[in-house]
N, CA, C and O atoms as a GROMACS GRO file, in nm:
protein
  632
    1UNK      N    1  -1.244   5.758   1.648
    1UNK     CA    2  -1.224   5.763   1.784
    1UNK      C    3  -1.045   5.846   1.800
    1UNK      O    4  -0.987   5.895   1.896
    2UNK      N    5  -1.014   5.833   1.683
    2UNK     CA    6  -0.900   5.919   1.687
    2UNK      C    7  -0.934   6.082   1.664
    2UNK      O    8  -0.897   6.167   1.745
    3UNK      N    9  -0.995   6.105   1.570
    3UNK     CA   10  -1.061   6.239   1.558
    3UNK      C   11  -1.139   6.284   1.666
    3UNK      O   12  -1.131   6.405   1.686
    4UNK      N   13  -1.217   6.217   1.744
    4UNK     CA   14  -1.271   6.282   1.862
    4UNK      C   15  -1.151   6.300   1.959
    4UNK      O   16  -1.169   6.395   2.036
    5UNK      N   17  -1.055   6.246   1.973
    5UNK     CA   18  -0.965   6.295   2.051
    5UNK      C   19  -0.865   6.390   2.046
    5UNK      O   20  -0.807   6.447   2.138
    6UNK      N   21  -0.852   6.401   1.909
    6UNK     CA   22  -0.773   6.542   1.866
    6UNK      C   23  -0.846   6.644   1.884
    6UNK      O   24  -0.797   6.742   1.942
    7UNK      N   25  -0.992   6.645   1.833
    7UNK     CA   26  -1.062   6.780   1.889
    7UNK      C   27  -1.066   6.800   2.014
    7UNK      O   28  -1.054   6.914   2.058
    8UNK      N   29  -1.087   6.668   2.111
    8UNK     CA   30  -1.095   6.745   2.233
    8UNK      C   31  -0.960   6.794   2.319
    8UNK      O   32  -0.959   6.866   2.419
    9UNK      N   33  -0.854   6.738   2.254
    9UNK     CA   34  -0.720   6.769   2.304
    9UNK      C   35  -0.704   6.957   2.224
    9UNK      O   36  -0.654   7.050   2.286
   10UNK      N   37  -0.755   6.967   2.091
   10UNK     CA   38  -0.770   7.089   2.050
   10UNK      C   39  -0.829   7.190   2.114
   10UNK      O   40  -0.776   7.299   2.138
   11UNK      N   41  -0.955   7.151   2.146
   11UNK     CA   42  -1.055   7.199   2.226
   11UNK      C   43  -1.014   7.291   2.360
   11UNK      O   44  -1.030   7.409   2.391
   12UNK      N   45  -0.939   7.153   2.437
   12UNK     CA   46  -0.858   7.216   2.544
   12UNK      C   47  -0.772   7.340   2.556
   12UNK      O   48  -0.778   7.426   2.644
   13UNK      N   49  -0.687   7.331   2.446
   13UNK     CA   50  -0.572   7.425   2.437
   13UNK      C   51  -0.623   7.551   2.385
   13UNK      O   52  -0.578   7.659   2.422
   14UNK      N   53  -0.738   7.534   2.281
   14UNK     CA   54  -0.766   7.668   2.198
   14UNK      C   55  -0.911   7.682   2.285
   14UNK      O   56  -0.999   7.726   2.211
   15UNK      N   57  -0.942   7.665   2.375
   15UNK     CA   58  -1.080   7.656   2.451
   15UNK      C   59  -1.052   7.811   2.558
   15UNK      O   60  -1.138   7.856   2.634
   16UNK      N   61  -0.928   7.865   2.541
   16UNK     CA   62  -0.947   7.973   2.630
   16UNK      C   63  -0.847   7.979   2.731
   16UNK      O   64  -0.821   7.868   2.777
   17UNK      N   65  -0.790   8.066   2.775
   17UNK     CA   66  -0.672   8.093   2.850
   17UNK      C   67  -0.736   8.007   3.003
   17UNK      O   68  -0.669   7.933   3.074
   18UNK      N   69  -0.839   8.034   3.017
   18UNK     CA   70  -0.879   7.934   3.171
   18UNK      C   71  -0.838   7.836   3.157
   18UNK      O   72  -0.747   7.811   3.236
   19UNK      N   73  -0.868   7.744   3.072
   19UNK     CA   74  -0.841   7.606   3.056
   19UNK      C   75  -0.683   7.550   3.031
   19UNK      O   76  -0.640   7.440   3.066
   20UNK      N   77  -0.596   7.678   2.947
   20UNK     CA   78  -0.467   7.619   2.958
   20UNK      C   79  -0.391   7.666   3.029
   20UNK      O   80  -0.275   7.627   3.019
   21UNK      N   81  -0.424   7.767   3.127
   21UNK     CA   82  -0.317   7.847   3.240
   21UNK      C   83  -0.293   7.723   3.328
   21UNK      O   84  -0.180   7.672   3.331
   22UNK      N   85  -0.399   7.671   3.404
   22UNK     CA   86  -0.373   7.550   3.500
   22UNK      C   87  -0.314   7.434   3.448
   22UNK      O   88  -0.261   7.349   3.520
   23UNK      N   89  -0.320   7.425   3.333
   23UNK     CA   90  -0.250   7.288   3.266
   23UNK      C   91  -0.112   7.311   3.250
   23UNK      O   92  -0.033   7.218   3.270
   24UNK      N   93  -0.067   7.442   3.212
   24UNK     CA   94   0.071   7.470   3.183
   24UNK      C   95   0.144   7.513   3.331
   24UNK      O   96   0.263   7.493   3.352
   25UNK      N   97   0.062   7.570   3.420
   25UNK     CA   98   0.122   7.574   3.566
   25UNK      C   99   0.138   7.424   3.606
   25UNK      O  100   0.241   7.405   3.671
   26UNK      N  101   0.071   7.326   3.587
   26UNK     CA  102   0.077   7.199   3.664
   26UNK      C  103   0.214   7.131   3.598
   26UNK      O  104   0.299   7.072   3.665
   27UNK      N  105   0.219   7.150   3.463
   27UNK     CA  106   0.300   7.112   3.355
   27UNK      C  107   0.460   7.176   3.425
   27UNK      O  108   0.560   7.109   3.452
   28UNK      N  109   0.445   7.290   3.438
   28UNK     CA  110   0.601   7.362   3.496
   28UNK      C  111   0.597   7.291   3.647
   28UNK      O  112   0.700   7.236   3.689
   29UNK      N  113   0.519   7.293   3.699
   29UNK     CA  114   0.558   7.237   3.815
   29UNK      C  115   0.586   7.092   3.848
   29UNK      O  116   0.651   7.059   3.947
   30UNK      N  117   0.548   7.029   3.784
   30UNK     CA  118   0.579   6.860   3.752
   30UNK      C  119   0.680   6.836   3.691
   30UNK      O  120   0.721   6.721   3.684
   31UNK      N  121   0.744   6.940   3.632
   31UNK     CA  122   0.857   6.908   3.507
   31UNK      C  123   0.966   6.971   3.567
   31UNK      O  124   1.068   6.966   3.498
   32UNK      N  125   0.979   7.034   3.682
   32UNK     CA  126   1.054   7.158   3.714
   32UNK      C  127   1.219   7.106   3.717
   32UNK      O  128   1.239   6.985   3.725
   33UNK      N  129   1.320   7.190   3.712
   33UNK     CA  130   1.431   7.115   3.712
   33UNK      C  131   1.497   7.176   3.811
   33UNK      O  132   1.464   7.286   3.857
   34UNK      N  133   1.609   7.099   3.856
   34UNK     CA  134   1.673   7.162   3.964
   34UNK      C  135   1.744   7.268   3.932
   34UNK      O  136   1.822   7.256   3.838
   35UNK      N  137   1.735   7.390   3.997
   35UNK     CA  138   1.781   7.526   3.975
   35UNK      C  139   1.877   7.587   4.068
   35UNK      O  140   1.828   7.609   4.179
   36UNK      N  141   1.993   7.618   4.054
   36UNK     CA  142   2.067   7.709   4.126
   36UNK      C  143   2.018   7.795   4.205
   36UNK      O  144   1.980   7.903   4.159
   37UNK      N  145   2.005   7.761   4.362
   37UNK     CA  146   1.932   7.840   4.469
   37UNK      C  147   1.833   7.785   4.498
   37UNK      O  148   1.780   7.812   4.606
   38UNK      N  149   1.771   7.681   4.405
   38UNK     CA  150   1.628   7.616   4.491
   38UNK      C  151   1.698   7.479   4.543
   38UNK      O  152   1.763   7.401   4.472
   39UNK      N  153   1.674   7.468   4.673
   39UNK     CA  154   1.692   7.353   4.716
   39UNK      C  155   1.617   7.276   4.814
   39UNK      O  156   1.552   7.360   4.876
   40UNK      N  157   1.588   7.145   4.867
   40UNK     CA  158   1.500   7.101   4.948
   40UNK      C  159   1.515   7.134   5.082
   40UNK      O  160   1.612   7.080   5.135
   41UNK      N  161   1.448   7.204   5.152
   41UNK     CA  162   1.447   7.259   5.272
   41UNK      C  163   1.509   7.155   5.348
   41UNK      O  164   1.491   7.034   5.329
   42UNK      N  165   1.597   7.215   5.453
   42UNK     CA  166   1.653   7.127   5.537
   42UNK      C  167   1.578   7.058   5.606
   42UNK      O  168   1.597   6.938   5.624
   43UNK      N  169   1.483   7.122   5.655
   43UNK     CA  170   1.363   7.042   5.741
   43UNK      C  171   1.303   6.937   5.686
   43UNK      O  172   1.249   6.855   5.760
   44UNK      N  173   1.302   6.926   5.575
   44UNK     CA  174   1.248   6.803   5.498
   44UNK      C  175   1.338   6.696   5.496
   44UNK      O  176   1.303   6.588   5.447
   45UNK      N  177   1.443   6.711   5.541
   45UNK     CA  178   1.530   6.583   5.535
   45UNK      C  179   1.500   6.486   5.658
   45UNK      O  180   1.457   6.532   5.764
   46UNK      N  181   1.522   6.363   5.640
   46UNK     CA  182   1.470   6.265   5.749
   46UNK      C  183   1.539   6.259   5.850
   46UNK      O  184   1.481   6.263   5.958
   47UNK      N  185   1.686   6.247   5.845
   47UNK     CA  186   1.775   6.245   5.960
   47UNK      C  187   1.856   6.368   5.961
   47UNK      O  188   1.906   6.424   5.864
   48UNK      N  189   1.861   6.407   6.111
   48UNK     CA  190   1.917   6.536   6.131
   48UNK      C  191   2.066   6.558   6.079
   48UNK      O  192   2.114   6.667   6.108
   49UNK      N  193   2.139   6.478   6.013
   49UNK     CA  194   2.290   6.486   5.964
   49UNK      C  195   2.271   6.517   5.831
   49UNK      O  196   2.362   6.576   5.773
   50UNK      N  197   2.163   6.486   5.765
   50UNK     CA  198   2.136   6.522   5.586
   50UNK      C  199   2.115   6.642   5.590
   50UNK      O  200   2.056   6.705   5.678
   51UNK      N  201   2.178   6.695   5.460
   51UNK     CA  202   2.208   6.868   5.435
   51UNK      C  203   2.124   6.809   5.289
   51UNK      O  204   2.140   6.693   5.251
   52UNK      N  205   2.032   6.908   5.214
   52UNK     CA  206   2.018   6.943   5.078
   52UNK      C  207   2.126   6.931   5.002
   52UNK      O  208   2.215   7.012   5.028
   53UNK      N  209   2.151   6.835   4.894
   53UNK     CA  210   2.255   6.793   4.811
   53UNK      C  211   2.203   6.799   4.652
   53UNK      O  212   2.106   6.733   4.616
   54UNK      N  213   2.263   6.868   4.579
   54UNK     CA  214   2.224   6.847   4.422
   54UNK      C  215   2.286   6.690   4.361
   54UNK      O  216   2.404   6.655   4.354
   55UNK      N  217   2.182   6.625   4.326
   55UNK     CA  218   2.227   6.473   4.265
   55UNK      C  219   2.234   6.499   4.102
   55UNK      O  220   2.134   6.504   4.030
   56UNK      N  221   2.367   6.515   4.058
   56UNK     CA  222   2.394   6.533   3.898
   56UNK      C  223   2.416   6.385   3.859
   56UNK      O  224   2.495   6.315   3.923
   57UNK      N  225   2.332   6.328   3.730
   57UNK     CA  226   2.373   6.216   3.667
   57UNK      C  227   2.423   6.245   3.528
   57UNK      O  228   2.339   6.297   3.455
   58UNK      N  229   2.547   6.221   3.473
   58UNK     CA  230   2.614   6.263   3.338
   58UNK      C  231   2.637   6.135   3.250
   58UNK      O  232   2.718   6.048   3.284
   59UNK      N  233   2.572   6.130   3.153
   59UNK     CA  234   2.587   6.038   3.040
   59UNK      C  235   2.687   6.068   2.948
   59UNK      O  236   2.675   6.169   2.879
   60UNK      N  237   2.784   5.993   2.936
   60UNK     CA  238   2.895   6.012   2.836
   60UNK      C  239   2.891   5.920   2.737
   60UNK      O  240   2.927   5.810   2.777
   61UNK      N  241   2.860   5.924   2.621
   61UNK     CA  242   2.878   5.833   2.497
   61UNK      C  243   2.980   5.817   2.450
   61UNK      O  244   3.046   5.920   2.436
   62UNK      N  245   3.034   5.709   2.411
   62UNK     CA  246   3.194   5.650   2.401
   62UNK      C  247   3.202   5.661   2.256
   62UNK      O  248   3.313   5.689   2.211
   63UNK      N  249   3.103   5.643   2.170
   63UNK     CA  250   3.115   5.618   1.992
   63UNK      C  251   3.181   5.753   1.973
   63UNK      O  252   3.145   5.859   2.025
   64UNK      N  253   3.307   5.729   1.872
   64UNK     CA  254   3.334   5.856   1.835
   64UNK      C  255   3.331   5.806   1.668
   64UNK      O  256   3.356   5.693   1.626
   65UNK      N  257   3.285   5.950   1.574
   65UNK     CA  258   3.277   5.898   1.454
   65UNK      C  259   3.423   5.886   1.372
   65UNK      O  260   3.510   5.972   1.390
   66UNK      N  261   3.440   5.786   1.291
   66UNK     CA  262   3.571   5.765   1.242
   66UNK      C  263   3.696   5.740   1.302
   66UNK      O  264   3.808   5.769   1.259
   67UNK      N  265   3.660   5.671   1.428
   67UNK     CA  266   3.765   5.606   1.490
   67UNK      C  267   3.690   5.518   1.584
   67UNK      O  268   3.569   5.493   1.582
   68UNK      N  269   3.787   5.472   1.675
   68UNK     CA  270   3.746   5.318   1.771
   68UNK      C  271   3.670   5.425   1.885
   68UNK      O  272   3.698   5.545   1.885
   69UNK      N  273   3.575   5.368   1.978
   69UNK     CA  274   3.500   5.437   2.094
   69UNK      C  275   3.619   5.462   2.192
   69UNK      O  276   3.728   5.407   2.178
   70UNK      N  277   3.592   5.541   2.282
   70UNK     CA  278   3.722   5.628   2.394
   70UNK      C  279   3.736   5.505   2.467
   70UNK      O  280   3.638   5.442   2.506
   71UNK      N  281   3.850   5.471   2.485
   71UNK     CA  282   3.911   5.332   2.542
   71UNK      C  283   3.899   5.383   2.683
   71UNK      O  284   3.872   5.498   2.718
   72UNK      N  285   3.926   5.265   2.764
   72UNK     CA  286   3.940   5.263   2.934
   72UNK      C  287   4.055   5.368   2.964
   72UNK      O  288   4.041   5.443   3.061
   73UNK      N  289   4.159   5.375   2.891
   73UNK     CA  290   4.255   5.446   2.946
   73UNK      C  291   4.216   5.589   2.904
   73UNK      O  292   4.264   5.678   2.975
   74UNK      N  293   4.134   5.629   2.800
   74UNK     CA  294   4.134   5.742   2.774
   74UNK      C  295   4.024   5.825   2.896
   74UNK      O  296   4.034   5.935   2.949
   75UNK      N  297   3.933   5.732   2.907
   75UNK     CA  298   3.830   5.735   3.011
   75UNK      C  299   3.885   5.785   3.116
   75UNK      O  300   3.848   5.893   3.164
   76UNK      N  301   3.975   5.717   3.162
   76UNK     CA  302   4.055   5.708   3.326
   76UNK      C  303   4.128   5.820   3.322
   76UNK      O  304   4.124   5.894   3.420
   77UNK      N  305   4.203   5.852   3.216
   77UNK     CA  306   4.261   6.000   3.206
   77UNK      C  307   4.150   6.148   3.196
   77UNK      O  308   4.170   6.258   3.248
   78UNK      N  309   4.051   6.111   3.125
   78UNK     CA  310   3.966   6.209   3.130
   78UNK      C  311   3.929   6.241   3.288
   78UNK      O  312   3.940   6.356   3.329
   79UNK      N  313   3.881   6.127   3.382
   79UNK     CA  314   3.819   6.121   3.483
   79UNK      C  315   3.943   6.179   3.587
   79UNK      O  316   3.918   6.256   3.680
   80UNK      N  317   4.073   6.130   3.556
   80UNK     CA  318   4.144   6.208   3.664
   80UNK      C  319   4.165   6.350   3.647
   80UNK      O  320   4.152   6.433   3.737
   81UNK      N  321   4.201   6.376   3.516
   81UNK     CA  322   4.223   6.519   3.498
   81UNK      C  323   4.078   6.619   3.496
   81UNK      O  324   4.092   6.740   3.513
   82UNK      N  325   3.975   6.574   3.479
   82UNK     CA  326   3.879   6.683   3.459
   82UNK      C  327   3.755   6.626   3.571
   82UNK      O  328   3.701   6.713   3.640
   83UNK      N  329   3.716   6.497   3.587
   83UNK     CA  330   3.598   6.471   3.658
   83UNK      C  331   3.663   6.525   3.808
   83UNK      O  332   3.613   6.610   3.882
   84UNK      N  333   3.782   6.455   3.828
   84UNK     CA  334   3.803   6.434   3.991
   84UNK      C  335   3.800   6.583   4.040
   84UNK      O  336   3.737   6.607   4.143
   85UNK      N  337   3.866   6.684   3.973
   85UNK     CA  338   3.899   6.790   4.001
   85UNK      C  339   3.747   6.885   4.018
   85UNK      O  340   3.744   6.967   4.109
   86UNK      N  341   3.662   6.873   3.954
   86UNK     CA  342   3.518   6.922   3.963
   86UNK      C  343   3.444   6.874   4.063
   86UNK      O  344   3.356   6.939   4.118
   87UNK      N  345   3.477   6.749   4.093
   87UNK     CA  346   3.375   6.661   4.195
   87UNK      C  347   3.456   6.627   4.324
   87UNK      O  348   3.444   6.514   4.372
   88UNK      N  349   3.552   6.734   4.392
   88UNK     CA  350   3.668   6.671   4.492
   88UNK      C  351   3.589   6.610   4.633
   88UNK      O  352   3.650   6.571   4.732
   89UNK      N  353   3.441   6.612   4.619
   89UNK     CA  354   3.376   6.522   4.761
   89UNK      C  355   3.352   6.420   4.722
   89UNK      O  356   3.332   6.344   4.816
   90UNK      N  357   3.337   6.351   4.584
   90UNK     CA  358   3.332   6.224   4.535
   90UNK      C  359   3.238   6.209   4.434
   90UNK      O  360   3.159   6.300   4.412
   91UNK      N  361   3.237   6.095   4.363
   91UNK     CA  362   3.140   6.041   4.253
   91UNK      C  363   3.147   5.903   4.234
   91UNK      O  364   3.221   5.823   4.292
   92UNK      N  365   3.087   5.888   4.172
   92UNK     CA  366   3.081   5.726   4.153
   92UNK      C  367   3.021   5.700   3.960
   92UNK      O  368   2.929   5.754   3.899
   93UNK      N  369   3.112   5.610   3.922
   93UNK     CA  370   3.117   5.616   3.766
   93UNK      C  371   3.043   5.464   3.750
   93UNK      O  372   3.091   5.372   3.816
   94UNK      N  373   2.936   5.440   3.668
   94UNK     CA  374   2.867   5.328   3.615
   94UNK      C  375   2.893   5.307   3.488
   94UNK      O  376   2.887   5.401   3.409
   95UNK      N  377   2.926   5.183   3.448
   95UNK     CA  378   2.912   5.148   3.295
   95UNK      C  379   2.753   5.110   3.207
   95UNK      O  380   2.692   5.010   3.245
   96UNK      N  381   2.714   5.164   3.134
   96UNK     CA  382   2.593   5.180   3.094
   96UNK      C  383   2.597   5.046   3.023
   96UNK      O  384   2.687   5.023   2.943
   97UNK      N  385   2.489   4.944   3.051
   97UNK     CA  386   2.492   4.830   2.967
   97UNK      C  387   2.461   4.841   2.821
   97UNK      O  388   2.523   4.781   2.733
   98UNK      N  389   2.360   4.922   2.803
   98UNK     CA  390   2.349   4.936   2.623
   98UNK      C  391   2.266   5.036   2.590
   98UNK      O  392   2.145   5.032   2.570
   99UNK      N  393   2.361   5.148   2.584
   99UNK     CA  394   2.308   5.282   2.585
   99UNK      C  395   2.244   5.279   2.410
   99UNK      O  396   2.273   5.196   2.324
  100UNK      N  397   2.158   5.389   2.397
  100UNK     CA  398   2.112   5.402   2.250
  100UNK      C  399   2.127   5.569   2.217
  100UNK      O  400   2.096   5.658   2.296
  101UNK      N  401   2.175   5.586   2.096
  101UNK     CA  402   2.180   5.725   2.061
  101UNK      C  403   2.106   5.728   1.944
  101UNK      O  404   2.098   5.627   1.874
  102UNK      N  405   2.040   5.849   1.909
  102UNK     CA  406   1.963   5.851   1.774
  102UNK      C  407   1.997   5.963   1.734
  102UNK      O  408   2.024   6.061   1.803
  103UNK      N  409   1.997   5.951   1.585
  103UNK     CA  410   2.008   6.103   1.511
  103UNK      C  411   1.876   6.120   1.422
  103UNK      O  412   1.868   6.080   1.305
  104UNK      N  413   1.778   6.181   1.489
  104UNK     CA  414   1.678   6.185   1.390
  104UNK      C  415   1.685   6.245   1.281
  104UNK      O  416   1.587   6.270   1.211
  105UNK      N  417   1.772   6.268   1.263
  105UNK     CA  418   1.774   6.378   1.105
  105UNK      C  419   1.805   6.297   1.014
  105UNK      O  420   1.765   6.315   0.899
  106UNK      N  421   1.896   6.173   1.055
  106UNK     CA  422   1.957   6.083   0.959
  106UNK      C  423   1.871   5.973   0.981
  106UNK      O  424   1.882   5.895   0.886
  107UNK      N  425   1.777   5.926   1.081
  107UNK     CA  426   1.704   5.844   1.070
  107UNK      C  427   1.778   5.709   1.112
  107UNK      O  428   1.746   5.597   1.072
  108UNK      N  429   1.879   5.740   1.195
  108UNK     CA  430   1.954   5.644   1.268
  108UNK      C  431   1.987   5.612   1.423
  108UNK      O  432   2.011   5.708   1.496
  109UNK      N  433   1.989   5.502   1.468
  109UNK     CA  434   1.990   5.480   1.608
  109UNK      C  435   2.130   5.356   1.631
  109UNK      O  436   2.138   5.240   1.590
  110UNK      N  437   2.220   5.428   1.705
  110UNK     CA  438   2.351   5.332   1.709
  110UNK      C  439   2.347   5.304   1.857
  110UNK      O  440   2.310   5.388   1.939
  111UNK      N  441   2.387   5.180   1.886
  111UNK     CA  442   2.441   5.111   2.009
  111UNK      C  443   2.569   5.168   2.085
  111UNK      O  444   2.670   5.173   2.014
  112UNK      N  445   2.584   5.208   2.205
  112UNK     CA  446   2.712   5.233   2.274
  112UNK      C  447   2.712   5.176   2.355
  112UNK      O  448   2.620   5.094   2.351
  113UNK      N  449   2.806   5.166   2.491
  113UNK     CA  450   2.809   5.159   2.606
  113UNK      C  451   2.875   5.260   2.682
  113UNK      O  452   2.995   5.260   2.710
  114UNK      N  453   2.768   5.368   2.720
  114UNK     CA  454   2.808   5.488   2.800
  114UNK      C  455   2.848   5.461   2.928
  114UNK      O  456   2.807   5.372   3.003
  115UNK      N  457   2.955   5.569   2.951
  115UNK     CA  458   2.963   5.571   3.108
  115UNK      C  459   2.898   5.667   3.186
  115UNK      O  460   2.901   5.787   3.159
  116UNK      N  461   2.844   5.623   3.276
  116UNK     CA  462   2.765   5.733   3.372
  116UNK      C  463   2.808   5.783   3.470
  116UNK      O  464   2.846   5.700   3.552
  117UNK      N  465   2.825   5.933   3.510
  117UNK     CA  466   2.908   5.943   3.624
  117UNK      C  467   2.783   6.022   3.757
  117UNK      O  468   2.716   6.120   3.724
  118UNK      N  469   2.775   5.974   3.867
  118UNK     CA  470   2.664   5.979   3.946
  118UNK      C  471   2.746   6.094   4.066
  118UNK      O  472   2.844   6.058   4.132
  119UNK      N  473   2.697   6.203   4.072
  119UNK     CA  474   2.780   6.267   4.192
  119UNK      C  475   2.657   6.358   4.265
  119UNK      O  476   2.558   6.410   4.212
  120UNK      N  477   2.702   6.358   4.409
  120UNK     CA  478   2.593   6.405   4.522
  120UNK      C  479   2.694   6.564   4.542
  120UNK      O  480   2.815   6.541   4.542
  121UNK      N  481   2.666   6.672   4.554
  121UNK     CA  482   2.727   6.764   4.592
  121UNK      C  483   2.672   6.887   4.684
  121UNK      O  484   2.555   6.918   4.658
  122UNK      N  485   2.713   6.937   4.750
  122UNK     CA  486   2.660   7.050   4.852
  122UNK      C  487   2.622   7.143   4.770
  122UNK      O  488   2.693   7.133   4.670
  123UNK      N  489   2.545   7.232   4.760
  123UNK     CA  490   2.508   7.351   4.671
  123UNK      C  491   2.588   7.446   4.711
  123UNK      O  492   2.570   7.520   4.808
  124UNK      N  493   2.717   7.447   4.606
  124UNK     CA  494   2.820   7.634   4.614
  124UNK      C  495   2.793   7.693   4.516
  124UNK      O  496   2.734   7.636   4.425
  125UNK      N  497   2.832   7.830   4.505
  125UNK     CA  498   2.813   7.899   4.363
  125UNK      C  499   2.843   7.851   4.284
  125UNK      O  500   2.756   7.857   4.198
  126UNK      N  501   2.990   7.755   4.230
  126UNK     CA  502   3.052   7.729   4.120
  126UNK      C  503   2.994   7.604   4.105
  126UNK      O  504   3.055   7.553   4.011
  127UNK      N  505   2.912   7.529   4.145
  127UNK     CA  506   2.846   7.400   4.142
  127UNK      C  507   2.810   7.380   3.942
  127UNK      O  508   2.855   7.297   3.864
  128UNK      N  509   2.725   7.482   3.923
  128UNK     CA  510   2.673   7.484   3.800
  128UNK      C  511   2.804   7.500   3.690
  128UNK      O  512   2.812   7.450   3.577
  129UNK      N  513   2.895   7.579   3.755
  129UNK     CA  514   3.026   7.590   3.645
  129UNK      C  515   3.094   7.488   3.648
  129UNK      O  516   3.174   7.487   3.554
  130UNK      N  517   3.104   7.367   3.738
  130UNK     CA  518   3.164   7.257   3.748
  130UNK      C  519   3.125   7.171   3.669
  130UNK      O  520   3.196   7.145   3.571
  131UNK      N  521   2.996   7.099   3.690
  131UNK     CA  522   2.918   7.048   3.596
  131UNK      C  523   2.924   7.070   3.456
  131UNK      O  524   2.934   6.970   3.384
  132UNK      N  525   2.918   7.196   3.399
  132UNK     CA  526   2.934   7.256   3.276
  132UNK      C  527   3.064   7.247   3.190
  132UNK      O  528   3.076   7.245   3.068
  133UNK      N  529   3.176   7.241   3.310
  133UNK     CA  530   3.339   7.231   3.277
  133UNK      C  531   3.352   7.093   3.238
  133UNK      O  532   3.442   7.049   3.167
  134UNK      N  533   3.249   7.022   3.292
  134UNK     CA  534   3.284   6.864   3.296
  134UNK      C  535   3.241   6.806   3.148
  134UNK      O  536   3.304   6.734   3.070
  135UNK      N  537   3.099   6.868   3.139
  135UNK     CA  538   3.035   6.856   2.991
  135UNK      C  539   3.125   6.884   2.889
  135UNK      O  540   3.175   6.787   2.832
  136UNK      N  541   3.161   7.016   2.847
  136UNK     CA  542   3.224   7.081   2.776
  136UNK      C  543   3.343   7.029   2.777
  136UNK      O  544   3.384   6.999   2.665
  137UNK      N  545   3.414   7.008   2.867
  137UNK     CA  546   3.578   6.926   2.832
  137UNK      C  547   3.546   6.776   2.773
  137UNK      O  548   3.625   6.733   2.689
  138UNK      N  549   3.448   6.705   2.808
  138UNK     CA  550   3.449   6.600   2.731
  138UNK      C  551   3.392   6.585   2.579
  138UNK      O  552   3.424   6.501   2.494
  139UNK      N  553   3.281   6.713   2.569
  139UNK     CA  554   3.268   6.719   2.419
  139UNK      C  555   3.372   6.775   2.315
  139UNK      O  556   3.381   6.747   2.196
  140UNK      N  557   3.442   6.856   2.384
  140UNK     CA  558   3.529   6.909   2.316
  140UNK      C  559   3.666   6.776   2.284
  140UNK      O  560   3.718   6.761   2.173
  141UNK      N  561   3.698   6.704   2.391
  141UNK     CA  562   3.798   6.607   2.370
  141UNK      C  563   3.784   6.497   2.278
  141UNK      O  564   3.875   6.456   2.207
  142UNK      N  565   3.661   6.447   2.280
  142UNK     CA  566   3.609   6.338   2.215
  142UNK      C  567   3.486   6.360   2.119
  142UNK      O  568   3.410   6.269   2.086
  143UNK      N  569   3.475   6.497   2.076
  143UNK     CA  570   3.410   6.572   1.945
  143UNK      C  571   3.270   6.488   1.980
  143UNK      O  572   3.231   6.399   1.904
  144UNK      N  573   3.211   6.519   2.081
  144UNK     CA  574   3.061   6.465   2.134
  144UNK      C  575   2.963   6.600   2.100
  144UNK      O  576   2.971   6.717   2.135
  145UNK      N  577   2.868   6.528   2.016
  145UNK     CA  578   2.731   6.627   2.011
  145UNK      C  579   2.703   6.717   2.154
  145UNK      O  580   2.693   6.839   2.166
  146UNK      N  581   2.694   6.593   2.270
  146UNK     CA  582   2.632   6.644   2.378
  146UNK      C  583   2.696   6.540   2.506
  146UNK      O  584   2.777   6.449   2.494
  147UNK      N  585   2.632   6.588   2.619
  147UNK     CA  586   2.696   6.500   2.736
  147UNK      C  587   2.570   6.484   2.824
  147UNK      O  588   2.563   6.583   2.895
  148UNK      N  589   2.491   6.420   2.842
  148UNK     CA  590   2.344   6.398   2.886
  148UNK      C  591   2.381   6.450   3.048
  148UNK      O  592   2.482   6.444   3.118
  149UNK      N  593   2.249   6.502   3.066
  149UNK     CA  594   2.262   6.551   3.226
  149UNK      C  595   2.128   6.531   3.298
  149UNK      O  596   2.029   6.549   3.228
  150UNK      N  597   2.110   6.501   3.413
  150UNK     CA  598   2.005   6.470   3.480
  150UNK      C  599   2.011   6.544   3.626
  150UNK      O  600   2.106   6.507   3.696
  151UNK      N  601   1.935   6.630   3.673
  151UNK     CA  602   1.969   6.694   3.796
  151UNK      C  603   1.835   6.681   3.878
  151UNK      O  604   1.722   6.679   3.829
  152UNK      N  605   1.868   6.672   4.010
  152UNK     CA  606   1.782   6.656   4.117
  152UNK      C  607   1.795   6.696   4.241
  152UNK      O  608   1.909   6.661   4.272
  153UNK      N  609   1.732   6.765   4.359
  153UNK     CA  610   1.754   6.802   4.459
  153UNK      C  611   1.717   6.672   4.564
  153UNK      O  612   1.615   6.605   4.552
  154UNK      N  613   1.821   6.649   4.668
  154UNK     CA  614   1.799   6.514   4.772
  154UNK      C  615   1.883   6.554   4.880
  154UNK      O  616   1.984   6.623   4.884
  155UNK      N  617   1.813   6.490   4.973
  155UNK     CA  618   1.885   6.482   5.117
  155UNK      C  619   2.000   6.428   5.122
  155UNK      O  620   1.993   6.345   5.031
  156UNK      N  621   2.118   6.417   5.175
  156UNK     CA  622   2.221   6.345   5.163
  156UNK      C  623   2.313   6.389   5.275
  156UNK      O  624   2.325   6.505   5.317
  157UNK      N  625   2.377   6.280   5.319
  157UNK     CA  626   2.519   6.273   5.445
  157UNK      C  627   2.602   6.179   5.422
  157UNK      O  628   2.560   6.067   5.392
  158UNK      N  629   2.723   6.206   5.430
  158UNK     CA  630   2.845   6.127   5.411
  158UNK      C  631   2.933   6.139   5.529
  158UNK      O  632   3.040   6.079   5.531
   0.00000   0.00000   0.00000
């Protein structure tokens, strides 16, 4: 059974451009990321006061190799000095219950209690730079490999 599934998939992708192109197009449309300049049309918003906004979720791991995890005081200082100036319209911070991060090359999975920042911002030319400034500052300050990021366009009002 497994062999026939493998052949079917291989045949689909190797069968020619005619079959692969629609699948790739569908994949690209379904997995489209929120890009600068692309927004929800204002006409798609349900209520008249709503406007297109970019919703960004940032995931901050707190474990640091060779030392104790990022403390609440360190986190609060980072939020005050970096997050707040970059999201002046506001944001919300959540405590992650039990995050897991893996290092596939080491075969290790570690548990940590991440911080999650949820920010909804009106699209401005510098929004991408502000998001990246927050991510880079955290990576540098706390020697992290990455800061997770999810983005999507939504309609919002404050």
